[in-house]
Residue, then its C-alpha position, 0 to 999 in steps of 0.5 A: m240155130i243154136v246159141m251158147q253163152p257163158v252166163l252168171e247167175t246174179y242178183t242185185p243185193d239191197g243196199f249195194d253202193l260200192w259201185p254202180v250196178a244194173e237191176i237184174e231179175p232175181f236169180g236170172f242169168l246175165p250173159l257175159s260178152g263185149g256188149l254189156s253196159p258199165a253198170e252190167v259189168g259193175t254187176a258181174v264183178m259184184r256177183i263174182a266177188d260175192c261168190n268169193d266173199i268168205e271170211p279168212d281163217a282167224a287162225p294166227d298161221a292162216a295163209r289168207p290175210s286178214r280182211p281190210t277195214d275199207a269197205q271196197a277192199s273188204f268186199l274185194h278180199g275173197l276175190l283177190t286172196f283165194d287161190t281157187l275162185f268160184a263164179a256162180g253160172g256156166l254155159r247157157v244153150t239155146d235152140t232158137s228153133t224149138g225155144v229149148t234152153f239148157q241152163p247151168g245146174c247147181c253143180d255148175g260154175l263158170e270157172d269150169w267152163r273149159d270142161w265142155h272141151q271134154l266132149l270134143g276129145g271123146g269124153a262121154l258125159l258131163g253132169f252139172g246138177h242133181e235132184p231135182v234138176s240134172p242138166v247132163a251133156e253127153r257125147t254119142g258118136d259125132r253128136v252132142r245131146l243135151t238133156i235139160n233134166a235127166e230126172q225126167s224120162d220126157s225131158p226136153v233135149i238139144e242135139l248138135p254135131v260135135t264140129e258145132l260145139r267146137h265152134l260154140l266153145t270158140g265163141v264162148e272164149h271170144d265173148l269171155g275175152d271181150f268181157l274181160a276187156l270191158a271189165a279192165d276198163w271198168a275197174s281202172r274207173h270204179v276200182p282204181d286202187h285194186c285195178a290190176p289184181v282185179v283184172a287178174a282175178l277175173s282172168r283166173v276165175l274165167d280161165l283166160p290164160g295169157q289175157p292181160e291183167s291191167 
């Protein structure tokens, strides 16, 4: 059986106290779905906000506003003001019959998960990283081959039909939509002053156009 999950590369920073978060294995992956606990949703929002927590340009004519002084608003500032958002992670694919897992690479981001649809339309190859680990997805005819590390000639691989990939990507979109619905409820409870813009930003970074923003 082939399983595909949208995942965030995540960790729990020491001393984070802006809202409750779950204890997560350092630099592991958190699958996003409608089955997360409130603390896990808090961890996911924390991690996405942290990915975009970059100081605004200090120039007087800078496009982004200056960072607010309130601690919660300050932490969310990048998430709420950047036009282009980033979320460390991507799509994880596991072949449960062999135990082989295709992980997101260093050049991957969850915001680009729809790039996988290029393989459905006839696109030949997607690369997700570089040395020392280079995950690659490649279409050949009516099949897709996922190479865990293209730097190794004997790398484990996962192969699946294009029709199955289409089904898996539909499942990914459902998982992300279910997560966003959880996040909307979470935001109304934990960041009520920023609820609508937080949900709108999450919708953008997860590339879910047309999703409710509050």
